[in-house]
C-alpha positions in Angstrom: 0.0 0.0 0.0 2.8 2.4 0.8 4.5 1.8 -2.6 1.1 2.2 -4.3 0.6 5.5 -2.6 4.1 6.7 -3.5 3.5 5.8 -7.1 0.2 7.6 -7.1 1.9 10.7 -5.8 4.6 10.6 -8.4 1.9 10.1 -11.2 0.1 13.2 -10.0 3.2 15.2 -10.0 4.2 13.9 -13.5 0.9 14.9 -15.0 1.1 18.4 -13.6 4.6 18.7 -14.9 3.7 17.5 -18.3 0.8 19.9 -18.6 3.2 22.8 -17.7 5.9 21.9 -20.2 6.5 24.3 -23.1 6.1 22.8 -26.6 9.1 21.8 -28.6 9.9 24.6 -31.1 11.9 22.5 -33.5 9.7 19.4 -34.0 10.1 18.1 -37.5 7.2 18.8 -39.9 6.4 15.1 -40.1 5.2 14.9 -36.5 3.7 18.4 -36.0 0.1 17.2 -36.2 0.4 14.3 -33.8 2.6 16.2 -31.3 0.4 19.2 -31.4 -2.7 17.1 -30.7 -0.8 15.5 -27.8 0.1 18.9 -26.4 -3.5 20.1 -26.6 -4.6 17.0 -24.6 -1.8 17.4 -22.1 -2.8 21.0 -21.6 -6.3 19.8 -20.8 -5.0 17.2 -18.4 -6.4 14.4 -20.7 -3.8 11.6 -20.8 -6.2 9.2 -22.4 -6.4 11.5 -25.4 -2.7 12.4 -25.4 -1.3 8.9 -25.3 -2.3 7.7 -28.8 -1.0 10.9 -30.3 2.3 10.5 -28.5 2.7 6.9 -29.7 2.0 8.0 -33.3 4.6 10.8 -33.0 7.2 8.5 -31.5 6.8 6.1 -34.5 8.0 9.0 -36.7 10.6 10.5 -34.4 11.8 7.7 -32.2 14.7 9.7 -30.6 12.5 12.5 -29.1 13.0 12.8 -25.3 9.9 15.1 -25.2 7.7 12.4 -26.7 9.0 9.4 -24.7 8.9 11.2 -21.4 5.4 12.5 -21.9 4.2 9.1 -23.0 5.7 7.7 -19.8 3.9 10.3 -17.8 0.6 9.5 -19.5 1.0 5.8 -19.2 1.8 6.2 -15.5 -1.4 8.2 -15.0 -3.4 5.6 -16.9 -1.9 2.8 -14.8 -0.3 1.2 -17.9 2.6 -0.2 -15.9 4.4 -2.0 -18.8 4.3 1.0 -21.1 5.4 3.3 -18.3 8.4 1.1 -17.5 9.4 0.9 -21.2 9.2 4.7 -21.7 10.9 5.7 -18.5 13.7 3.2 -19.0 14.2 4.8 -22.4 14.3 8.2 -20.7 16.9 7.1 -18.1 19.1 5.5 -20.8 19.0 8.4 -23.3 19.3 11.6 -21.3 21.6 13.3 -18.8 21.1 11.6 -15.4 20.9 15.1 -13.8 18.0 16.2 -16.1 14.6 16.6 -14.5 13.2 14.0 -16.9 15.8 11.4 -16.0 15.4 12.1 -12.2 11.6 11.8 -12.3 11.7 8.7 -14.5 14.3 7.0 -12.2 12.3 7.9 -9.1 9.2 6.3 -10.5 11.1 3.2 -11.6 12.6 2.9 -8.1 9.3 3.3 -6.4 7.8 0.7 -8.8 10.5 -1.8 -7.8 12.0 -1.9 -11.3 15.3 -0.2 -10.4 17.2 -0.1 -7.2 19.2 2.9 -5.9 22.4 3.2 -7.9 21.3 0.8 -10.6 21.7 1.7 -14.3 19.3 1.2 -17.1 21.7 -1.2 -18.8 21.4 -3.7 -15.9 17.6 -3.7 -16.1 16.9 -3.6 -19.9 18.6 -5.9 -22.4 18.0 -3.3 -25.2 20.2 -0.8 -23.4 24.0 -1.1 -23.3 27.1 1.1 -22.9 28.5 1.2 -26.4 28.3 4.1 -28.8 28.5 4.6 -32.6 29.1 8.1 -34.0 30.3 9.8 -37.1 29.6 12.3 -39.9 27.5 11.6 -42.9 28.5 13.1 -46.3 27.3 12.3 -49.7 27.7 13.5 -53.3 24.9 14.0 -55.8 25.3 14.6 -59.5 29.1 14.7 -59.4 29.2 17.5 -56.9 31.7 17.5 -54.0 30.6 15.5 -51.0 28.6 17.6 -48.5 27.1 16.9 -45.1 23.8 15.0 -45.3 21.2 16.7 -43.1 18.4 14.7 -41.5 19.8 11.4 -43.0 18.0 8.4 -41.5 20.3 5.7 -40.2 19.4 2.3 -38.9 21.5 0.0 -36.6 20.0 -3.5 -36.7 21.2 -6.6 -34.8 22.3 -9.4 -37.1 20.2 -12.5 -37.6 21.4 -15.4 -35.7 23.1 -13.3 -33.0 21.8 -12.7 -29.4 20.8 -9.1 -30.3 19.0 -10.0 -33.6 15.8 -8.5 -32.3 17.4 -5.1 -31.5 17.1 -2.1 -33.8 17.8 1.6 -33.4 17.2 4.6 -35.6 18.7 8.1 -35.6 18.9 11.1 -38.0 21.9 13.2 -38.6 21.9 16.8 -37.5 22.4 19.9 -39.6 26.1 19.3 -39.8 25.7 15.6 -40.8 26.7 14.3 -37.3 25.0 11.2 -35.9 25.3 9.2 -32.8 23.8 5.9 -31.5 24.1 5.8 -27.7 23.6 3.1 -25.1 23.9 0.2 -27.5 24.5 -3.4 -26.3 27.7 -5.1 -27.4 27.2 -7.3 -30.5 27.2 -7.5 -34.3 25.0 -5.0 -36.3 24.3 -3.8 -39.8 24.5 -0.1 -40.2 22.3 1.1 -43.1 20.2 3.9 -44.3 17.1 1.9 -45.3 15.3 -1.2 -44.1 14.5 -2.4 -47.6 15.1 -1.1 -51.1 18.1 0.7 -52.5 20.6 1.6 -49.8 23.6 3.9 -49.7 25.4 2.0 -47.0 25.4 -1.6 -45.7 28.2 -1.9 -43.2 29.0 -4.5 -40.5 29.6 -3.0 -37.1 31.0 -5.2 -34.2 30.8 -3.5 -30.8 32.5 -4.5 -27.6 31.2 -3.5 -24.2 31.8 0.2 -23.5 33.3 0.8 -27.0 32.9 4.1 -28.8 33.1 3.4 -32.5 33.8 6.3 -34.9 32.3 5.5 -38.3 32.1 8.3 -40.9 29.7 7.5 -43.8 30.6 8.7 -47.3 30.7 7.5 -50.9 34.1 5.9 -50.0 32.4 3.2 -47.8 29.0 3.4 -49.5 27.6 1.1 -52.2 29.0 0.0 -54.6 32.4 0.7 -53.2 31.7 -1.4 -50.1 28.9 -3.8 -49.3 29.3 -6.0 -46.2 25.9 -7.6 -46.7 25.4 -8.3 -50.5 22.9 -11.0 -49.7 20.6 -8.3 -48.4 20.5 -6.5 -51.7 
Protein backbone atom coordinates (compact mmCIF):
# COMPACT_ATOMS: atom_id res chain seq x y z
CA UNK A 1 0.00 0.00 0.00
CA UNK A 2 2.84 2.39 0.82
CA UNK A 3 4.48 1.76 -2.57
CA UNK A 4 1.14 2.21 -4.34
CA UNK A 5 0.57 5.51 -2.59
CA UNK A 6 4.07 6.70 -3.48
CA UNK A 7 3.53 5.79 -7.12
CA UNK A 8 0.21 7.60 -7.14
CA UNK A 9 1.88 10.73 -5.78
CA UNK A 10 4.57 10.58 -8.45
CA UNK A 11 1.93 10.07 -11.16
CA UNK A 12 0.06 13.16 -10.02
CA UNK A 13 3.25 15.22 -10.02
CA UNK A 14 4.20 13.89 -13.45
CA UNK A 15 0.87 14.86 -14.96
CA UNK A 16 1.11 18.36 -13.55
CA UNK A 17 4.63 18.75 -14.89
CA UNK A 18 3.67 17.47 -18.33
CA UNK A 19 0.82 19.93 -18.59
CA UNK A 20 3.16 22.81 -17.71
CA UNK A 21 5.89 21.90 -20.21
CA UNK A 22 6.49 24.29 -23.06
CA UNK A 23 6.12 22.80 -26.55
CA UNK A 24 9.14 21.83 -28.62
CA UNK A 25 9.88 24.58 -31.08
CA UNK A 26 11.94 22.47 -33.46
CA UNK A 27 9.69 19.44 -33.98
CA UNK A 28 10.08 18.10 -37.52
CA UNK A 29 7.18 18.83 -39.85
CA UNK A 30 6.41 15.11 -40.14
CA UNK A 31 5.21 14.90 -36.52
CA UNK A 32 3.74 18.36 -36.00
CA UNK A 33 0.10 17.22 -36.16
CA UNK A 34 0.44 14.27 -33.76
CA UNK A 35 2.64 16.18 -31.33
CA UNK A 36 0.38 19.24 -31.45
CA UNK A 37 -2.68 17.15 -30.67
CA UNK A 38 -0.80 15.52 -27.80
CA UNK A 39 0.11 18.92 -26.37
CA UNK A 40 -3.49 20.05 -26.56
CA UNK A 41 -4.61 16.98 -24.64
CA UNK A 42 -1.80 17.37 -22.08
CA UNK A 43 -2.78 20.99 -21.58
CA UNK A 44 -6.30 19.84 -20.82
CA UNK A 45 -4.99 17.17 -18.43
CA UNK A 46 -6.38 14.41 -20.67
CA UNK A 47 -3.76 11.65 -20.79
CA UNK A 48 -6.18 9.17 -22.37
CA UNK A 49 -6.42 11.45 -25.40
CA UNK A 50 -2.74 12.40 -25.43
CA UNK A 51 -1.30 8.87 -25.29
CA UNK A 52 -2.27 7.67 -28.81
CA UNK A 53 -0.97 10.89 -30.35
CA UNK A 54 2.32 10.51 -28.50
CA UNK A 55 2.66 6.92 -29.74
CA UNK A 56 2.03 8.04 -33.32
CA UNK A 57 4.61 10.82 -33.01
CA UNK A 58 7.23 8.45 -31.53
CA UNK A 59 6.80 6.11 -34.51
CA UNK A 60 7.97 8.98 -36.73
CA UNK A 61 10.56 10.50 -34.37
CA UNK A 62 11.84 7.65 -32.15
CA UNK A 63 14.67 9.66 -30.57
CA UNK A 64 12.54 12.47 -29.10
CA UNK A 65 12.98 12.81 -25.34
CA UNK A 66 9.91 15.05 -25.18
CA UNK A 67 7.68 12.37 -26.72
CA UNK A 68 9.02 9.39 -24.74
CA UNK A 69 8.94 11.25 -21.44
CA UNK A 70 5.39 12.50 -21.87
CA UNK A 71 4.15 9.08 -23.01
CA UNK A 72 5.67 7.66 -19.83
CA UNK A 73 3.88 10.34 -17.84
CA UNK A 74 0.56 9.54 -19.47
CA UNK A 75 1.03 5.79 -19.17
CA UNK A 76 1.76 6.17 -15.46
CA UNK A 77 -1.38 8.22 -14.98
CA UNK A 78 -3.41 5.61 -16.90
CA UNK A 79 -1.92 2.77 -14.78
CA UNK A 80 -0.34 1.22 -17.88
CA UNK A 81 2.59 -0.21 -15.94
CA UNK A 82 4.44 -2.02 -18.75
CA UNK A 83 4.32 0.99 -21.05
CA UNK A 84 5.42 3.32 -18.26
CA UNK A 85 8.39 1.08 -17.49
CA UNK A 86 9.40 0.92 -21.15
CA UNK A 87 9.20 4.67 -21.72
CA UNK A 88 10.87 5.66 -18.45
CA UNK A 89 13.68 3.16 -19.04
CA UNK A 90 14.22 4.83 -22.41
CA UNK A 91 14.34 8.24 -20.73
CA UNK A 92 16.86 7.10 -18.10
CA UNK A 93 19.06 5.54 -20.79
CA UNK A 94 18.98 8.40 -23.29
CA UNK A 95 19.34 11.63 -21.33
CA UNK A 96 21.63 13.28 -18.82
CA UNK A 97 21.11 11.63 -15.40
CA UNK A 98 20.90 15.09 -13.81
CA UNK A 99 18.03 16.23 -16.06
CA UNK A 100 14.57 16.62 -14.50
CA UNK A 101 13.17 14.01 -16.89
CA UNK A 102 15.76 11.38 -15.97
CA UNK A 103 15.44 12.07 -12.25
CA UNK A 104 11.65 11.81 -12.35
CA UNK A 105 11.71 8.66 -14.47
CA UNK A 106 14.30 7.01 -12.22
CA UNK A 107 12.33 7.92 -9.09
CA UNK A 108 9.20 6.31 -10.53
CA UNK A 109 11.10 3.17 -11.56
CA UNK A 110 12.64 2.86 -8.11
CA UNK A 111 9.25 3.30 -6.41
CA UNK A 112 7.81 0.67 -8.77
CA UNK A 113 10.52 -1.79 -7.76
CA UNK A 114 12.01 -1.92 -11.27
CA UNK A 115 15.30 -0.21 -10.37
CA UNK A 116 17.24 -0.07 -7.15
CA UNK A 117 19.20 2.93 -5.91
CA UNK A 118 22.40 3.22 -7.94
CA UNK A 119 21.27 0.78 -10.64
CA UNK A 120 21.72 1.69 -14.30
CA UNK A 121 19.27 1.18 -17.12
CA UNK A 122 21.71 -1.20 -18.76
CA UNK A 123 21.39 -3.68 -15.87
CA UNK A 124 17.60 -3.69 -16.15
CA UNK A 125 16.94 -3.55 -19.87
CA UNK A 126 18.60 -5.88 -22.43
CA UNK A 127 17.95 -3.30 -25.16
CA UNK A 128 20.24 -0.79 -23.42
CA UNK A 129 24.02 -1.11 -23.28
CA UNK A 130 27.08 1.11 -22.90
CA UNK A 131 28.54 1.20 -26.43
CA UNK A 132 28.34 4.13 -28.84
CA UNK A 133 28.52 4.57 -32.61
CA UNK A 134 29.08 8.07 -33.95
CA UNK A 135 30.31 9.81 -37.07
CA UNK A 136 29.62 12.28 -39.86
CA UNK A 137 27.49 11.57 -42.93
CA UNK A 138 28.54 13.10 -46.27
CA UNK A 139 27.26 12.34 -49.73
CA UNK A 140 27.66 13.52 -53.30
CA UNK A 141 24.85 14.02 -55.79
CA UNK A 142 25.28 14.62 -59.51
CA UNK A 143 29.06 14.71 -59.41
CA UNK A 144 29.21 17.52 -56.86
CA UNK A 145 31.74 17.49 -54.04
CA UNK A 146 30.60 15.50 -50.98
CA UNK A 147 28.65 17.62 -48.50
CA UNK A 148 27.11 16.93 -45.06
CA UNK A 149 23.85 14.99 -45.28
CA UNK A 150 21.22 16.66 -43.11
CA UNK A 151 18.44 14.65 -41.48
CA UNK A 152 19.80 11.43 -42.97
CA UNK A 153 17.99 8.41 -41.53
CA UNK A 154 20.33 5.70 -40.23
CA UNK A 155 19.44 2.26 -38.88
CA UNK A 156 21.53 0.02 -36.63
CA UNK A 157 20.04 -3.49 -36.71
CA UNK A 158 21.19 -6.58 -34.82
CA UNK A 159 22.27 -9.36 -37.14
CA UNK A 160 20.15 -12.46 -37.65
CA UNK A 161 21.40 -15.44 -35.69
CA UNK A 162 23.07 -13.33 -32.99
CA UNK A 163 21.84 -12.69 -29.42
CA UNK A 164 20.84 -9.13 -30.34
CA UNK A 165 19.02 -10.00 -33.57
CA UNK A 166 15.77 -8.47 -32.26
CA UNK A 167 17.39 -5.11 -31.51
CA UNK A 168 17.07 -2.11 -33.80
CA UNK A 169 17.84 1.59 -33.39
CA UNK A 170 17.22 4.61 -35.61
CA UNK A 171 18.66 8.12 -35.60
CA UNK A 172 18.88 11.06 -37.99
CA UNK A 173 21.94 13.17 -38.63
CA UNK A 174 21.90 16.79 -37.52
CA UNK A 175 22.36 19.91 -39.65
CA UNK A 176 26.10 19.27 -39.83
CA UNK A 177 25.69 15.61 -40.81
CA UNK A 178 26.68 14.34 -37.35
CA UNK A 179 24.98 11.25 -35.95
CA UNK A 180 25.27 9.17 -32.79
CA UNK A 181 23.80 5.92 -31.50
CA UNK A 182 24.06 5.81 -27.70
CA UNK A 183 23.59 3.08 -25.07
CA UNK A 184 23.91 0.20 -27.54
CA UNK A 185 24.50 -3.36 -26.25
CA UNK A 186 27.65 -5.11 -27.43
CA UNK A 187 27.23 -7.32 -30.47
CA UNK A 188 27.15 -7.45 -34.26
CA UNK A 189 25.01 -5.04 -36.26
CA UNK A 190 24.27 -3.83 -39.75
CA UNK A 191 24.52 -0.06 -40.22
CA UNK A 192 22.35 1.07 -43.13
CA UNK A 193 20.16 3.92 -44.27
CA UNK A 194 17.09 1.91 -45.31
CA UNK A 195 15.34 -1.23 -44.07
CA UNK A 196 14.52 -2.44 -47.56
CA UNK A 197 15.13 -1.15 -51.06
CA UNK A 198 18.12 0.68 -52.52
CA UNK A 199 20.65 1.56 -49.83
CA UNK A 200 23.61 3.93 -49.72
CA UNK A 201 25.39 1.97 -46.97
CA UNK A 202 25.41 -1.60 -45.70
CA UNK A 203 28.23 -1.86 -43.17
CA UNK A 204 29.05 -4.48 -40.55
CA UNK A 205 29.60 -3.04 -37.07
CA UNK A 206 30.96 -5.17 -34.21
CA UNK A 207 30.75 -3.48 -30.81
CA UNK A 208 32.54 -4.45 -27.62
CA UNK A 209 31.15 -3.47 -24.18
CA UNK A 210 31.83 0.20 -23.53
CA UNK A 211 33.30 0.78 -26.98
CA UNK A 212 32.91 4.10 -28.79
CA UNK A 213 33.13 3.39 -32.52
CA UNK A 214 33.80 6.28 -34.92
CA UNK A 215 32.34 5.49 -38.35
CA UNK A 216 32.06 8.27 -40.90
CA UNK A 217 29.70 7.53 -43.77
CA UNK A 218 30.58 8.74 -47.26
CA UNK A 219 30.73 7.55 -50.87
CA UNK A 220 34.05 5.91 -50.00
CA UNK A 221 32.38 3.25 -47.82
CA UNK A 222 28.99 3.36 -49.52
CA UNK A 223 27.59 1.12 -52.21
CA UNK A 224 28.96 0.00 -54.59
CA UNK A 225 32.44 0.74 -53.18
CA UNK A 226 31.74 -1.40 -50.10
CA UNK A 227 28.92 -3.81 -49.27
CA UNK A 228 29.27 -6.00 -46.18
CA UNK A 229 25.88 -7.63 -46.74
CA UNK A 230 25.45 -8.28 -50.48
CA UNK A 231 22.94 -11.01 -49.70
CA UNK A 232 20.58 -8.34 -48.36
CA UNK A 233 20.52 -6.49 -51.65
